PDB file of all heavy atoms in Angstrom:
ATOM      1  N   MET A   1      27.529 111.631 103.985  1.00  0.00           N
ATOM      2  CA  MET A   1      28.300 111.297 102.806  1.00  0.00           C
ATOM      3  C   MET A   1      27.450 110.511 101.811  1.00  0.00           C
ATOM      4  O   MET A   1      27.548 110.715 100.624  1.00  0.00           O
ATOM      5  CB  MET A   1      29.536 110.515 103.214  1.00  0.00           C
ATOM      6  CG  MET A   1      30.470 110.270 102.087  1.00  0.00           C
ATOM      7  SD  MET A   1      32.006 109.618 102.736  1.00  0.00           S
ATOM      8  CE  MET A   1      32.866 109.365 101.244  1.00  0.00           C
ATOM      9  N   ALA A   2      26.628 109.636 102.280  1.00  0.00           N
ATOM     10  CA  ALA A   2      25.789 108.847 101.386  1.00  0.00           C
ATOM     11  C   ALA A   2      24.789 109.727 100.646  1.00  0.00           C
ATOM     12  O   ALA A   2      24.458 109.452  99.511  1.00  0.00           O
ATOM     13  CB  ALA A   2      25.061 107.762 102.168  1.00  0.00           C
ATOM     14  N   LYS A   3      24.333 110.780 101.281  1.00  0.00           N
ATOM     15  CA  LYS A   3      23.366 111.660 100.629  1.00  0.00           C
ATOM     16  C   LYS A   3      23.972 112.323  99.403  1.00  0.00           C
ATOM     17  O   LYS A   3      23.319 112.473  98.398  1.00  0.00           O
ATOM     18  CB  LYS A   3      22.870 112.715 101.607  1.00  0.00           C
ATOM     19  CG  LYS A   3      21.973 112.159 102.678  1.00  0.00           C
ATOM     20  CD  LYS A   3      21.446 113.255 103.570  1.00  0.00           C
ATOM     21  CE  LYS A   3      20.553 112.674 104.638  1.00  0.00           C
ATOM     22  NZ  LYS A   3      20.008 113.716 105.519  1.00  0.00           N
ATOM     23  N   LYS A   4      25.249 112.705  99.486  1.00  0.00           N
ATOM     24  CA  LYS A   4      25.899 113.327  98.336  1.00  0.00           C
ATOM     25  C   LYS A   4      26.000 112.338  97.177  1.00  0.00           C
ATOM     26  O   LYS A   4      25.778 112.684  96.035  1.00  0.00           O
ATOM     27  CB  LYS A   4      27.286 113.808  98.712  1.00  0.00           C
ATOM     28  CG  LYS A   4      27.294 115.023  99.578  1.00  0.00           C
ATOM     29  CD  LYS A   4      28.713 115.483  99.830  1.00  0.00           C
ATOM     30  CE  LYS A   4      28.748 116.720 100.689  1.00  0.00           C
ATOM     31  NZ  LYS A   4      30.115 117.171 100.919  1.00  0.00           N
ATOM     32  N   THR A   5      26.323 111.096  97.475  1.00  0.00           N
ATOM     33  CA  THR A   5      26.447 110.080  96.432  1.00  0.00           C
ATOM     34  C   THR A   5      25.108 109.839  95.764  1.00  0.00           C
ATOM     35  O   THR A   5      25.002 109.811  94.549  1.00  0.00           O
ATOM     36  CB  THR A   5      26.983 108.769  97.024  1.00  0.00           C
ATOM     37  OG1 THR A   5      28.222 109.034  97.659  1.00  0.00           O
ATOM     38  CG2 THR A   5      27.160 107.722  95.956  1.00  0.00           C
ATOM     39  N   VAL A   6      24.071 109.666  96.551  1.00  0.00           N
ATOM     40  CA  VAL A   6      22.743 109.413  96.004  1.00  0.00           C
ATOM     41  C   VAL A   6      22.270 110.605  95.197  1.00  0.00           C
ATOM     42  O   VAL A   6      21.733 110.459  94.109  1.00  0.00           O
ATOM     43  CB  VAL A   6      21.750 109.085  97.139  1.00  0.00           C
ATOM     44  CG1 VAL A   6      20.332 109.032  96.609  1.00  0.00           C
ATOM     45  CG2 VAL A   6      22.116 107.767  97.784  1.00  0.00           C
ATOM     46  N   ALA A   7      22.501 111.801  95.698  1.00  0.00           N
ATOM     47  CA  ALA A   7      22.060 112.991  94.987  1.00  0.00           C
ATOM     48  C   ALA A   7      22.779 113.144  93.656  1.00  0.00           C
ATOM     49  O   ALA A   7      22.185 113.527  92.655  1.00  0.00           O
ATOM     50  CB  ALA A   7      22.292 114.221  95.857  1.00  0.00           C
ATOM     51  N   SER A   8      24.057 112.816  93.606  1.00  0.00           N
ATOM     52  CA  SER A   8      24.790 112.964  92.354  1.00  0.00           C
ATOM     53  C   SER A   8      24.394 111.897  91.343  1.00  0.00           C
ATOM     54  O   SER A   8      24.483 112.118  90.143  1.00  0.00           O
ATOM     55  CB  SER A   8      26.299 112.915  92.608  1.00  0.00           C
ATOM     56  OG  SER A   8      26.676 111.650  93.080  1.00  0.00           O
ATOM     57  N   LEU A   9      23.944 110.737  91.806  1.00  0.00           N
ATOM     58  CA  LEU A   9      23.540 109.690  90.869  1.00  0.00           C
ATOM     59  C   LEU A   9      22.151 109.937  90.288  1.00  0.00           C
ATOM     60  O   LEU A   9      21.789 109.339  89.290  1.00  0.00           O
ATOM     61  CB  LEU A   9      23.560 108.323  91.567  1.00  0.00           C
ATOM     62  CG  LEU A   9      24.933 107.793  91.913  1.00  0.00           C
ATOM     63  CD1 LEU A   9      24.802 106.481  92.670  1.00  0.00           C
ATOM     64  CD2 LEU A   9      25.784 107.600  90.683  1.00  0.00           C
ATOM     65  N   GLN A  10      21.365 110.801  90.900  1.00  0.00           N
ATOM     66  CA  GLN A  10      20.022 111.076  90.405  1.00  0.00           C
ATOM     67  C   GLN A  10      20.003 112.079  89.264  1.00  0.00           C
ATOM     68  O   GLN A  10      18.991 112.263  88.618  1.00  0.00           O
ATOM     69  CB  GLN A  10      19.137 111.590  91.549  1.00  0.00           C
ATOM     70  CG  GLN A  10      18.884 110.559  92.627  1.00  0.00           C
ATOM     71  CD  GLN A  10      18.124 109.348  92.107  1.00  0.00           C
ATOM     72  OE1 GLN A  10      17.267 109.469  91.244  1.00  0.00           O
ATOM     73  NE2 GLN A  10      18.468 108.187  92.599  1.00  0.00           N
ATOM     74  N   LYS A  11      21.119 112.735  89.002  1.00  0.00           N
ATOM     75  CA  LYS A  11      21.161 113.766  87.971  1.00  0.00           C
ATOM     76  C   LYS A  11      21.950 113.283  86.759  1.00  0.00           C
ATOM     77  O   LYS A  11      22.961 112.616  86.899  1.00  0.00           O
ATOM     78  CB  LYS A  11      21.835 115.025  88.511  1.00  0.00           C
ATOM     79  CG  LYS A  11      21.105 115.647  89.673  1.00  0.00           C
ATOM     80  CD  LYS A  11      21.857 116.848  90.210  1.00  0.00           C
ATOM     81  CE  LYS A  11      21.179 117.418  91.427  1.00  0.00           C
ATOM     82  NZ  LYS A  11      21.950 118.490  92.045  1.00  0.00           N
ATOM     83  N   GLY A  12      21.475 113.606  85.584  1.00  0.00           N
ATOM     84  CA  GLY A  12      22.222 113.389  84.349  1.00  0.00           C
ATOM     85  C   GLY A  12      22.585 111.939  84.084  1.00  0.00           C
ATOM     86  O   GLY A  12      21.739 111.070  84.011  1.00  0.00           O
ATOM     87  N   GLU A  13      23.874 111.689  83.945  1.00  0.00           N
ATOM     88  CA  GLU A  13      24.376 110.380  83.550  1.00  0.00           C
ATOM     89  C   GLU A  13      24.262 109.335  84.651  1.00  0.00           C
ATOM     90  O   GLU A  13      24.418 108.155  84.392  1.00  0.00           O
ATOM     91  CB  GLU A  13      25.837 110.501  83.116  1.00  0.00           C
ATOM     92  CG  GLU A  13      26.033 111.281  81.843  1.00  0.00           C
ATOM     93  CD  GLU A  13      25.424 110.583  80.642  1.00  0.00           C
ATOM     94  OE1 GLU A  13      25.577 109.362  80.516  1.00  0.00           O
ATOM     95  OE2 GLU A  13      24.775 111.268  79.839  1.00  0.00           O
ATOM     96  N   GLY A  14      24.022 109.734  85.872  1.00  0.00           N
ATOM     97  CA  GLY A  14      23.948 108.788  86.981  1.00  0.00           C
ATOM     98  C   GLY A  14      22.817 107.790  86.848  1.00  0.00           C
ATOM     99  O   GLY A  14      22.881 106.691  87.363  1.00  0.00           O
ATOM    100  N   ARG A  15      21.782 108.144  86.139  1.00  0.00           N
ATOM    101  CA  ARG A  15      20.643 107.239  85.990  1.00  0.00           C
ATOM    102  C   ARG A  15      20.922 106.086  85.035  1.00  0.00           C
ATOM    103  O   ARG A  15      20.156 105.145  84.963  1.00  0.00           O
ATOM    104  CB  ARG A  15      19.428 108.016  85.507  1.00  0.00           C
ATOM    105  CG  ARG A  15      18.924 108.976  86.540  1.00  0.00           C
ATOM    106  CD  ARG A  15      17.655 109.618  86.105  1.00  0.00           C
ATOM    107  NE  ARG A  15      17.204 110.542  87.132  1.00  0.00           N
ATOM    108  CZ  ARG A  15      16.082 111.195  87.077  1.00  0.00           C
ATOM    109  NH1 ARG A  15      15.297 111.063  86.030  1.00  0.00           N
ATOM    110  NH2 ARG A  15      15.738 112.010  88.039  1.00  0.00           N
ATOM    111  N   THR A  16      21.994 106.148  84.294  1.00  0.00           N
ATOM    112  CA  THR A  16      22.304 105.077  83.353  1.00  0.00           C
ATOM    113  C   THR A  16      23.151 103.989  84.005  1.00  0.00           C
ATOM    114  O   THR A  16      23.499 103.013  83.360  1.00  0.00           O
ATOM    115  CB  THR A  16      23.053 105.631  82.130  1.00  0.00           C
ATOM    116  OG1 THR A  16      24.257 106.250  82.564  1.00  0.00           O
ATOM    117  CG2 THR A  16      22.202 106.634  81.378  1.00  0.00           C
ATOM    118  N   TYR A  17      23.477 104.146  85.298  1.00  0.00           N
ATOM    119  CA  TYR A  17      24.289 103.170  86.019  1.00  0.00           C
ATOM    120  C   TYR A  17      23.509 102.564  87.174  1.00  0.00           C
ATOM    121  O   TYR A  17      22.636 103.206  87.753  1.00  0.00           O
ATOM    122  CB  TYR A  17      25.554 103.838  86.577  1.00  0.00           C
ATOM    123  CG  TYR A  17      26.578 104.136  85.525  1.00  0.00           C
ATOM    124  CD1 TYR A  17      26.561 105.339  84.825  1.00  0.00           C
ATOM    125  CD2 TYR A  17      27.565 103.209  85.207  1.00  0.00           C
ATOM    126  CE1 TYR A  17      27.487 105.610  83.849  1.00  0.00           C
ATOM    127  CE2 TYR A  17      28.503 103.478  84.237  1.00  0.00           C
ATOM    128  CZ  TYR A  17      28.464 104.682  83.557  1.00  0.00           C
ATOM    129  OH  TYR A  17      29.393 104.940  82.585  1.00  0.00           O
ATOM    130  N   SER A  18      23.838 101.316  87.488  1.00  0.00           N
ATOM    131  CA  SER A  18      23.246 100.632  88.631  1.00  0.00           C
ATOM    132  C   SER A  18      24.351 100.072  89.503  1.00  0.00           C
ATOM    133  O   SER A  18      25.407  99.691  89.011  1.00  0.00           O
ATOM    134  CB  SER A  18      22.364  99.474  88.164  1.00  0.00           C
ATOM    135  OG  SER A  18      21.295  99.955  87.402  1.00  0.00           O
ATOM    136  N   LYS A  19      24.084  99.992  90.793  1.00  0.00           N
ATOM    137  CA  LYS A  19      25.046  99.412  91.721  1.00  0.00           C
ATOM    138  C   LYS A  19      24.701  97.941  91.892  1.00  0.00           C
ATOM    139  O   LYS A  19      23.594  97.588  92.291  1.00  0.00           O
ATOM    140  CB  LYS A  19      24.981 100.134  93.068  1.00  0.00           C
ATOM    141  CG  LYS A  19      26.020  99.668  94.041  1.00  0.00           C
ATOM    142  CD  LYS A  19      25.980 100.530  95.289  1.00  0.00           C
ATOM    143  CE  LYS A  19      27.135 100.226  96.191  1.00  0.00           C
ATOM    144  NZ  LYS A  19      27.133 101.106  97.369  1.00  0.00           N
ATOM    145  N   VAL A  20      25.654  97.066  91.574  1.00  0.00           N
ATOM    146  CA  VAL A  20      25.454  95.623  91.661  1.00  0.00           C
ATOM    147  C   VAL A  20      26.262  95.106  92.847  1.00  0.00           C
ATOM    148  O   VAL A  20      27.455  95.362  92.952  1.00  0.00           O
ATOM    149  CB  VAL A  20      25.911  94.930  90.354  1.00  0.00           C
ATOM    150  CG1 VAL A  20      25.780  93.432  90.472  1.00  0.00           C
ATOM    151  CG2 VAL A  20      25.116  95.444  89.181  1.00  0.00           C
ATOM    152  N   ILE A  21      25.588  94.375  93.737  1.00  0.00           N
ATOM    153  CA  ILE A  21      26.248  93.791  94.903  1.00  0.00           C
ATOM    154  C   ILE A  21      26.103  92.273  94.793  1.00  0.00           C
ATOM    155  O   ILE A  21      24.994  91.752  94.739  1.00  0.00           O
ATOM    156  CB  ILE A  21      25.614  94.295  96.208  1.00  0.00           C
ATOM    157  CG1 ILE A  21      25.675  95.807  96.267  1.00  0.00           C
ATOM    158  CG2 ILE A  21      26.308  93.667  97.403  1.00  0.00           C
ATOM    159  CD1 ILE A  21      24.922  96.418  97.413  1.00  0.00           C
ATOM    160  N   LYS A  22      27.254  91.589  94.726  1.00  0.00           N
ATOM    161  CA  LYS A  22      27.263  90.132  94.611  1.00  0.00           C
ATOM    162  C   LYS A  22      27.881  89.515  95.851  1.00  0.00           C
ATOM    163  O   LYS A  22      28.827  90.041  96.420  1.00  0.00           O
ATOM    164  CB  LYS A  22      28.085  89.697  93.399  1.00  0.00           C
ATOM    165  CG  LYS A  22      27.436  89.986  92.071  1.00  0.00           C
ATOM    166  CD  LYS A  22      28.318  89.628  90.911  1.00  0.00           C
ATOM    167  CE  LYS A  22      28.673  88.175  90.889  1.00  0.00           C
ATOM    168  NZ  LYS A  22      29.430  87.786  89.693  1.00  0.00           N
ATOM    169  N   CYS A  23      27.359  88.379  96.267  1.00  0.00           N
ATOM    170  CA  CYS A  23      27.913  87.620  97.380  1.00  0.00           C
ATOM    171  C   CYS A  23      28.809  86.539  96.776  1.00  0.00           C
ATOM    172  O   CYS A  23      28.364  85.718  95.985  1.00  0.00           O
ATOM    173  CB  CYS A  23      26.778  87.007  98.180  1.00  0.00           C
ATOM    174  SG  CYS A  23      27.322  86.188  99.662  1.00  0.00           S
ATOM    175  N   VAL A  24      30.099  86.549  97.134  1.00  0.00           N
ATOM    176  CA  VAL A  24      31.072  85.641  96.543  1.00  0.00           C
ATOM    177  C   VAL A  24      31.746  84.842  97.649  1.00  0.00           C
ATOM    178  O   VAL A  24      32.154  85.400  98.663  1.00  0.00           O
ATOM    179  CB  VAL A  24      32.138  86.437  95.746  1.00  0.00           C
ATOM    180  CG1 VAL A  24      33.155  85.499  95.124  1.00  0.00           C
ATOM    181  CG2 VAL A  24      31.480  87.293  94.685  1.00  0.00           C
ATOM    182  N   LYS A  25      31.866  83.532  97.439  1.00  0.00           N
ATOM    183  CA  LYS A  25      32.499  82.668  98.424  1.00  0.00           C
ATOM    184  C   LYS A  25      34.004  82.602  98.164  1.00  0.00           C
ATOM    185  O   LYS A  25      34.446  82.341  97.045  1.00  0.00           O
ATOM    186  CB  LYS A  25      31.900  81.268  98.353  1.00  0.00           C
ATOM    187  CG  LYS A  25      32.362  80.352  99.454  1.00  0.00           C
ATOM    188  CD  LYS A  25      31.609  79.041  99.432  1.00  0.00           C
ATOM    189  CE  LYS A  25      32.005  78.190 100.607  1.00  0.00           C
ATOM    190  NZ  LYS A  25      31.253  76.928 100.611  1.00  0.00           N
ATOM    191  N   SER A  26      34.796  82.808  99.206  1.00  0.00           N
ATOM    192  CA  SER A  26      36.252  82.770  99.094  1.00  0.00           C
ATOM    193  C   SER A  26      36.713  81.322  98.983  1.00  0.00           C
ATOM    194  O   SER A  26      36.306  80.477  99.775  1.00  0.00           O
ATOM    195  CB  SER A  26      36.885  83.419 100.330  1.00  0.00           C
ATOM    196  OG  SER A  26      38.264  83.200 100.344  1.00  0.00           O
ATOM    197  N   PRO A  27      37.585  81.021  98.009  1.00  0.00           N
ATOM    198  CA  PRO A  27      38.062  79.639  97.867  1.00  0.00           C
ATOM    199  C   PRO A  27      38.998  79.223  99.006  1.00  0.00           C
ATOM    200  O   PRO A  27      39.074  78.042  99.342  1.00  0.00           O
ATOM    201  CB  PRO A  27      38.787  79.637  96.530  1.00  0.00           C
ATOM    202  CG  PRO A  27      39.092  81.058  96.233  1.00  0.00           C
ATOM    203  CD  PRO A  27      38.074  81.887  96.962  1.00  0.00           C
ATOM    204  N   LYS A  28      39.698  80.170  99.617  1.00  0.00           N
ATOM    205  CA  LYS A  28      40.645  79.841 100.684  1.00  0.00           C
ATOM    206  C   LYS A  28      39.953  79.544 102.008  1.00  0.00           C
ATOM    207  O   LYS A  28      40.174  78.506 102.616  1.00  0.00           O
ATOM    208  CB  LYS A  28      41.633  80.988 100.898  1.00  0.00           C
ATOM    209  CG  LYS A  28      42.637  81.152  99.795  1.00  0.00           C
ATOM    210  CD  LYS A  28      43.621  82.253 100.140  1.00  0.00           C
ATOM    211  CE  LYS A  28      44.654  82.429  99.057  1.00  0.00           C
ATOM    212  NZ  LYS A  28      45.589  83.507  99.382  1.00  0.00           N
ATOM    213  N   THR A  29      39.110  80.476 102.458  1.00  0.00           N
ATOM    214  CA  THR A  29      38.533  80.361 103.798  1.00  0.00           C
ATOM    215  C   THR A  29      37.110  79.842 103.801  1.00  0.00           C
ATOM    216  O   THR A  29      36.623  79.389 104.823  1.00  0.00           O
ATOM    217  CB  THR A  29      38.546  81.727 104.502  1.00  0.00           C
ATOM    218  OG1 THR A  29      37.728  82.628 103.751  1.00  0.00           O
ATOM    219  CG2 THR A  29      39.947  82.273 104.618  1.00  0.00           C
ATOM    220  N   GLY A  30      36.420  79.940 102.680  1.00  0.00           N
ATOM    221  CA  GLY A  30      35.028  79.517 102.620  1.00  0.00           C
ATOM    222  C   GLY A  30      34.071  80.592 103.114  1.00  0.00           C
ATOM    223  O   GLY A  30      32.872  80.384 103.153  1.00  0.00           O
ATOM    224  N   ALA A  31      34.605  81.738 103.508  1.00  0.00           N
ATOM    225  CA  ALA A  31      33.771  82.837 103.983  1.00  0.00           C
ATOM    226  C   ALA A  31      33.175  83.585 102.794  1.00  0.00           C
ATOM    227  O   ALA A  31      33.748  83.600 101.705  1.00  0.00           O
ATOM    228  CB  ALA A  31      34.598  83.786 104.836  1.00  0.00           C
ATOM    229  N   TYR A  32      32.042  84.193 103.024  1.00  0.00           N
ATOM    230  CA  TYR A  32      31.391  84.969 101.973  1.00  0.00           C
ATOM    231  C   TYR A  32      31.780  86.436 102.086  1.00  0.00           C
ATOM    232  O   TYR A  32      31.865  86.980 103.179  1.00  0.00           O
ATOM    233  CB  TYR A  32      29.874  84.835 102.065  1.00  0.00           C
ATOM    234  CG  TYR A  32      29.390  83.481 101.596  1.00  0.00           C
ATOM    235  CD1 TYR A  32      29.167  82.455 102.499  1.00  0.00           C
ATOM    236  CD2 TYR A  32      29.168  83.236 100.254  1.00  0.00           C
ATOM    237  CE1 TYR A  32      28.720  81.219 102.078  1.00  0.00           C
ATOM    238  CE2 TYR A  32      28.728  82.004  99.815  1.00  0.00           C
ATOM    239  CZ  TYR A  32      28.506  80.998 100.731  1.00  0.00           C
ATOM    240  OH  TYR A  32      28.073  79.781 100.298  1.00  0.00           O
ATOM    241  N   THR A  33      32.015  87.059 100.942  1.00  0.00           N
ATOM    242  CA  THR A  33      32.308  88.489 100.887  1.00  0.00           C
ATOM    243  C   THR A  33      31.368  89.124  99.867  1.00  0.00           C
ATOM    244  O   THR A  33      30.793  88.434  99.023  1.00  0.00           O
ATOM    245  CB  THR A  33      33.763  88.761 100.471  1.00  0.00           C
ATOM    246  OG1 THR A  33      33.994  88.175  99.192  1.00  0.00           O
ATOM    247  CG2 THR A  33      34.749  88.181 101.474  1.00  0.00           C
ATOM    248  N   PHE A  34      31.239  90.417  99.957  1.00  0.00           N
ATOM    249  CA  PHE A  34      30.385  91.147  99.036  1.00  0.00           C
ATOM    250  C   PHE A  34      31.245  91.980  98.102  1.00  0.00           C
ATOM    251  O   PHE A  34      32.156  92.667  98.536  1.00  0.00           O
ATOM    252  CB  PHE A  34      29.427  92.062  99.799  1.00  0.00           C
ATOM    253  CG  PHE A  34      28.434  91.297 100.621  1.00  0.00           C
ATOM    254  CD1 PHE A  34      28.637  91.127 101.976  1.00  0.00           C
ATOM    255  CD2 PHE A  34      27.307  90.747 100.047  1.00  0.00           C
ATOM    256  CE1 PHE A  34      27.735  90.424 102.745  1.00  0.00           C
ATOM    257  CE2 PHE A  34      26.404  90.036 100.792  1.00  0.00           C
ATOM    258  CZ  PHE A  34      26.615  89.877 102.151  1.00  0.00           C
ATOM    259  N   GLN A  35      30.940  91.894  96.809  1.00  0.00           N
ATOM    260  CA  GLN A  35      31.616  92.704  95.809  1.00  0.00           C
ATOM    261  C   GLN A  35      30.620  93.715  95.259  1.00  0.00           C
ATOM    262  O   GLN A  35      29.533  93.338  94.828  1.00  0.00           O
ATOM    263  CB  GLN A  35      32.143  91.850  94.667  1.00  0.00           C
ATOM    264  CG  GLN A  35      33.279  90.951  95.038  1.00  0.00           C
ATOM    265  CD  GLN A  35      33.796  90.167  93.834  1.00  0.00           C
ATOM    266  OE1 GLN A  35      33.126  90.078  92.818  1.00  0.00           O
ATOM    267  NE2 GLN A  35      34.976  89.604  93.981  1.00  0.00           N
ATOM    268  N   GLU A  36      30.998  94.976  95.278  1.00  0.00           N
ATOM    269  CA  GLU A  36      30.136  96.041  94.776  1.00  0.00           C
ATOM    270  C   GLU A  36      30.742  96.627  93.509  1.00  0.00           C
ATOM    271  O   GLU A  36      31.945  96.843  93.440  1.00  0.00           O
ATOM    272  CB  GLU A  36      29.986  97.135  95.822  1.00  0.00           C
ATOM    273  CG  GLU A  36      29.347  96.662  97.100  1.00  0.00           C
ATOM    274  CD  GLU A  36      29.204  97.773  98.112  1.00  0.00           C
ATOM    275  OE1 GLU A  36      29.497  98.936  97.778  1.00  0.00           O
ATOM    276  OE2 GLU A  36      28.791  97.466  99.239  1.00  0.00           O
ATOM    277  N   GLN A  37      29.881  96.860  92.512  1.00  0.00           N
ATOM    278  CA  GLN A  37      30.324  97.449  91.247  1.00  0.00           C
ATOM    279  C   GLN A  37      29.267  98.420  90.753  1.00  0.00           C
ATOM    280  O   GLN A  37      28.073  98.193  90.941  1.00  0.00           O
ATOM    281  CB  GLN A  37      30.503  96.390  90.166  1.00  0.00           C
ATOM    282  CG  GLN A  37      31.615  95.419  90.381  1.00  0.00           C
ATOM    283  CD  GLN A  37      31.670  94.417  89.241  1.00  0.00           C
ATOM    284  OE1 GLN A  37      30.666  94.118  88.619  1.00  0.00           O
ATOM    285  NE2 GLN A  37      32.856  93.897  88.984  1.00  0.00           N
ATOM    286  N   MET A  38      29.720  99.472  90.088  1.00  0.00           N
ATOM    287  CA  MET A  38      28.819 100.373  89.379  1.00  0.00           C
ATOM    288  C   MET A  38      28.929 100.007  87.900  1.00  0.00           C
ATOM    289  O   MET A  38      30.007 100.081  87.315  1.00  0.00           O
ATOM    290  CB  MET A  38      29.228 101.829  89.589  1.00  0.00           C
ATOM    291  CG  MET A  38      29.035 102.329  90.997  1.00  0.00           C
ATOM    292  SD  MET A  38      27.330 102.354  91.538  1.00  0.00           S
ATOM    293  CE  MET A  38      26.659 103.648  90.537  1.00  0.00           C
ATOM    294  N   VAL A  39      27.829  99.549  87.314  1.00  0.00           N
ATOM    295  CA  VAL A  39      27.845  99.111  85.916  1.00  0.00           C
ATOM    296  C   VAL A  39      26.710  99.805  85.153  1.00  0.00           C
ATOM    297  O   VAL A  39      25.709 100.188  85.747  1.00  0.00           O
ATOM    298  CB  VAL A  39      27.690  97.576  85.805  1.00  0.00           C
ATOM    299  CG1 VAL A  39      28.870  96.862  86.416  1.00  0.00           C
ATOM    300  CG2 VAL A  39      26.421  97.105  86.458  1.00  0.00           C
ATOM    301  N   PRO A  40      26.866  99.938  83.837  1.00  0.00           N
ATOM    302  CA  PRO A  40      25.774 100.496  83.026  1.00  0.00           C
ATOM    303  C   PRO A  40      24.543  99.589  83.102  1.00  0.00           C
ATOM    304  O   PRO A  40      24.659  98.368  83.285  1.00  0.00           O
ATOM    305  CB  PRO A  40      26.344 100.514  81.606  1.00  0.00           C
ATOM    306  CG  PRO A  40      27.820 100.448  81.777  1.00  0.00           C
ATOM    307  CD  PRO A  40      28.069  99.714  83.055  1.00  0.00           C
ATOM    308  N   ASN A  41      23.369 100.171  82.977  1.00  0.00           N
ATOM    309  CA  ASN A  41      22.125  99.409  83.106  1.00  0.00           C
ATOM    310  C   ASN A  41      22.049  98.240  82.128  1.00  0.00           C
ATOM    311  O   ASN A  41      21.496  97.193  82.447  1.00  0.00           O
ATOM    312  CB  ASN A  41      20.923 100.331  82.915  1.00  0.00           C
ATOM    313  CG  ASN A  41      20.734 101.255  84.090  1.00  0.00           C
ATOM    314  OD1 ASN A  41      21.210 101.000  85.183  1.00  0.00           O
ATOM    315  ND2 ASN A  41      20.036 102.354  83.866  1.00  0.00           N
ATOM    316  N   ASP A  42      22.595  98.394  80.900  1.00  0.00           N
ATOM    317  CA  ASP A  42      22.499  97.299  79.930  1.00  0.00           C
ATOM    318  C   ASP A  42      23.417  96.136  80.289  1.00  0.00           C
ATOM    319  O   ASP A  42      23.220  95.031  79.802  1.00  0.00           O
ATOM    320  CB  ASP A  42      22.807  97.757  78.504  1.00  0.00           C
ATOM    321  CG  ASP A  42      23.191  99.186  78.339  1.00  0.00           C
ATOM    322  OD1 ASP A  42      22.892  99.967  79.205  1.00  0.00           O
ATOM    323  OD2 ASP A  42      23.784  99.492  77.305  1.00  0.00           O
ATOM    324  N   ALA A  43      24.419  96.335  81.114  1.00  0.00           N
ATOM    325  CA  ALA A  43      25.385  95.278  81.428  1.00  0.00           C
ATOM    326  C   ALA A  43      25.103  94.568  82.754  1.00  0.00           C
ATOM    327  O   ALA A  43      25.869  93.699  83.149  1.00  0.00           O
ATOM    328  CB  ALA A  43      26.789  95.857  81.458  1.00  0.00           C
ATOM    329  N   VAL A  44      24.007  94.885  83.412  1.00  0.00           N
ATOM    330  CA  VAL A  44      23.717  94.306  84.728  1.00  0.00           C
ATOM    331  C   VAL A  44      23.555  92.790  84.624  1.00  0.00           C
ATOM    332  O   VAL A  44      24.128  92.029  85.417  1.00  0.00           O
ATOM    333  CB  VAL A  44      22.474  94.953  85.358  1.00  0.00           C
ATOM    334  CG1 VAL A  44      22.052  94.215  86.612  1.00  0.00           C
ATOM    335  CG2 VAL A  44      22.751  96.403  85.678  1.00  0.00           C
ATOM    336  N   LYS A  45      22.803  92.309  83.650  1.00  0.00           N
ATOM    337  CA  LYS A  45      22.591  90.867  83.530  1.00  0.00           C
ATOM    338  C   LYS A  45      23.884  90.119  83.223  1.00  0.00           C
ATOM    339  O   LYS A  45      24.099  89.018  83.702  1.00  0.00           O
ATOM    340  CB  LYS A  45      21.542  90.579  82.449  1.00  0.00           C
ATOM    341  CG  LYS A  45      20.153  90.966  82.874  1.00  0.00           C
ATOM    342  CD  LYS A  45      19.129  90.555  81.847  1.00  0.00           C
ATOM    343  CE  LYS A  45      17.748  90.955  82.317  1.00  0.00           C
ATOM    344  NZ  LYS A  45      16.707  90.553  81.359  1.00  0.00           N
ATOM    345  N   ASP A  46      24.750  90.712  82.416  1.00  0.00           N
ATOM    346  CA  ASP A  46      26.033  90.078  82.100  1.00  0.00           C
ATOM    347  C   ASP A  46      26.898  89.947  83.344  1.00  0.00           C
ATOM    348  O   ASP A  46      27.538  88.922  83.551  1.00  0.00           O
ATOM    349  CB  ASP A  46      26.781  90.884  81.048  1.00  0.00           C
ATOM    350  CG  ASP A  46      26.023  90.948  79.728  1.00  0.00           C
ATOM    351  OD1 ASP A  46      25.235  90.016  79.456  1.00  0.00           O
ATOM    352  OD2 ASP A  46      26.232  91.918  78.978  1.00  0.00           O
ATOM    353  N   VAL A  47      26.915  90.970  84.176  1.00  0.00           N
ATOM    354  CA  VAL A  47      27.732  90.943  85.389  1.00  0.00           C
ATOM    355  C   VAL A  47      27.205  89.906  86.379  1.00  0.00           C
ATOM    356  O   VAL A  47      27.964  89.174  86.990  1.00  0.00           O
ATOM    357  CB  VAL A  47      27.768  92.349  86.046  1.00  0.00           C
ATOM    358  CG1 VAL A  47      28.420  92.293  87.413  1.00  0.00           C
ATOM    359  CG2 VAL A  47      28.495  93.329  85.147  1.00  0.00           C
ATOM    360  N   LEU A  48      25.890  89.803  86.492  1.00  0.00           N
ATOM    361  CA  LEU A  48      25.303  88.847  87.436  1.00  0.00           C
ATOM    362  C   LEU A  48      25.438  87.403  86.965  1.00  0.00           C
ATOM    363  O   LEU A  48      25.471  86.495  87.779  1.00  0.00           O
ATOM    364  CB  LEU A  48      23.831  89.184  87.671  1.00  0.00           C
ATOM    365  CG  LEU A  48      23.560  90.478  88.442  1.00  0.00           C
ATOM    366  CD1 LEU A  48      22.081  90.751  88.516  1.00  0.00           C
ATOM    367  CD2 LEU A  48      24.175  90.425  89.825  1.00  0.00           C
ATOM    368  N   ASN A  49      25.541  87.173  85.671  1.00  0.00           N
ATOM    369  CA  ASN A  49      25.671  85.815  85.155  1.00  0.00           C
ATOM    370  C   ASN A  49      27.081  85.272  85.246  1.00  0.00           C
ATOM    371  O   ASN A  49      27.295  84.077  85.099  1.00  0.00           O
ATOM    372  CB  ASN A  49      25.174  85.746  83.705  1.00  0.00           C
ATOM    373  CG  ASN A  49      23.684  85.859  83.632  1.00  0.00           C
ATOM    374  OD1 ASN A  49      22.982  85.508  84.565  1.00  0.00           O
ATOM    375  ND2 ASN A  49      23.173  86.342  82.518  1.00  0.00           N
ATOM    376  N   LYS A  50      28.079  86.126  85.481  1.00  0.00           N
ATOM    377  CA  LYS A  50      29.464  85.669  85.557  1.00  0.00           C
ATOM    378  C   LYS A  50      29.732  84.954  86.853  1.00  0.00           C
ATOM    379  O   LYS A  50      29.185  85.161  87.858  1.00  0.00           O
ATOM    380  CB  LYS A  50      30.426  86.845  85.430  1.00  0.00           C
ATOM    381  CG  LYS A  50      30.492  87.363  84.029  1.00  0.00           C
ATOM    382  CD  LYS A  50      31.515  88.465  83.935  1.00  0.00           C
ATOM    383  CE  LYS A  50      31.561  89.024  82.541  1.00  0.00           C
ATOM    384  NZ  LYS A  50      32.512  90.091  82.405  1.00  0.00           N
TER     385      LYS A  50
END
């Protein structure tokens, strides 16, 4: 399944997006979780600074 996703992102419009993975601490439990987002390449820095 991952091969299909990677292959589809290598063609056409897929190259203009990046996958951003952030580690976020939960306010309730204190545990860390990972948030994944697909964002346009120009917006990567904005997403990471939030």
